[in-house]
N, C-alpha and C positions, 0 to 999 in steps of 0.2 A: 253396904255398901258394897260395890262391887271392889276386887281388887287395878289397879288398872296396867300388869299385864292381863284381865283375862276382858276388861273393854279394847282394848289394841286385838286381842282376839277374834272378835269381835267386829272392831271398824275395818281390820284387813279380809277378815271370812276365812283365817286358815290358820294354820298352827304356826308361830313364830317360834324360831332357834334365841331365845334371852339372855346366849351369851356371843350372838353374832351377830346375829336381823336386827336387832332393836334393845341395845342397853337400857337398864334401867337403874338407877339411884336413889338415895335417903341417904340424905345428909344431916341425919339424926335432929336436924334443929325443928322440930313439929312443924314442918312444913310436907311431910310424907315425899311418897316415889315423886320420882319426874322422868321425864326422854332424857338421856344424857347425848345418846346417840342414835343416830336412826340411818340404817343400812338398807332399806330395803326403796325399789323402784315406784309403789307408792307415794303421795303427800305428808309428811307428815301432820296429823293431825291437831289442832285447836284443844284445849280441855273444856271448851264448850260444846265439837264435835263429840271427844271423847264422851263428854255428859249426855248425847243422845243416844249413844248403846248402853247405859244405864240398866236398862231393862233385862236388856236382851242378854247381859251379863249376868249378871242377877241369875235369872236362869238357868243358864253355862259352869255359874257356880251351884247352887242347886242338885242340880244334874250332876255334877262331880261328887257333890255330899254323897249321893244315892247308891251313887258307883259304888263309890270308897266304901262305905257300911254296906253296902252287900256283900264286896269284896274280901273284908274280914273276917263274914260271919261261914259265906259260902263255903261246902269241903272242900278239902284240898286234893288237887292233883294224883295226888294219890288215891285218894279213896273213890275219887271217879275212876279213877285206870280200874283198879279192880270191882265198883260197878259193873263194867261193861262186863264182869265175865260170870255175875250171877245176878240173877235178875231179882231176885228178892232185895238184893242192893239197891240195885236202882228203884226202887219201887220205892226206898229207903230215900235215898238222894234223891229224887224229882220232887218227895213232898217235902222236903228240910228247904230245895230251893223258891220251893212256890211257897211256904210260911216267912220266907226270906225277903222276896216280893212284896209280901201282902205288907211285912213288917214298916220296911221302905219302900214305900211308890212314888213313882216317877213325879215331880214338879206338874200338877196340870194333873195328873190320870185317873 
């Protein structure tokens, strides 16, 4: 099940500042997150409207997880800079990145 914040991003079809534009709250009462304050021009969606974005939001979260997994295993920026000056290192870096992309494919790919 996708998070409320991801469903809101899908609904608005853009990034959202959750410290200013849309404030979410969880009262730890077992009811989960809810919209406390809606400060954007678009109409605030109902729970039913947000529910229609569940599949899209799940896909967004799955893709973000792939990117996070890849990022944690990709070579460091320092390794990449060194590889720019050494063709042998560049080939090794390219190979490592290709392995990681195979290990963590994009959903639906």
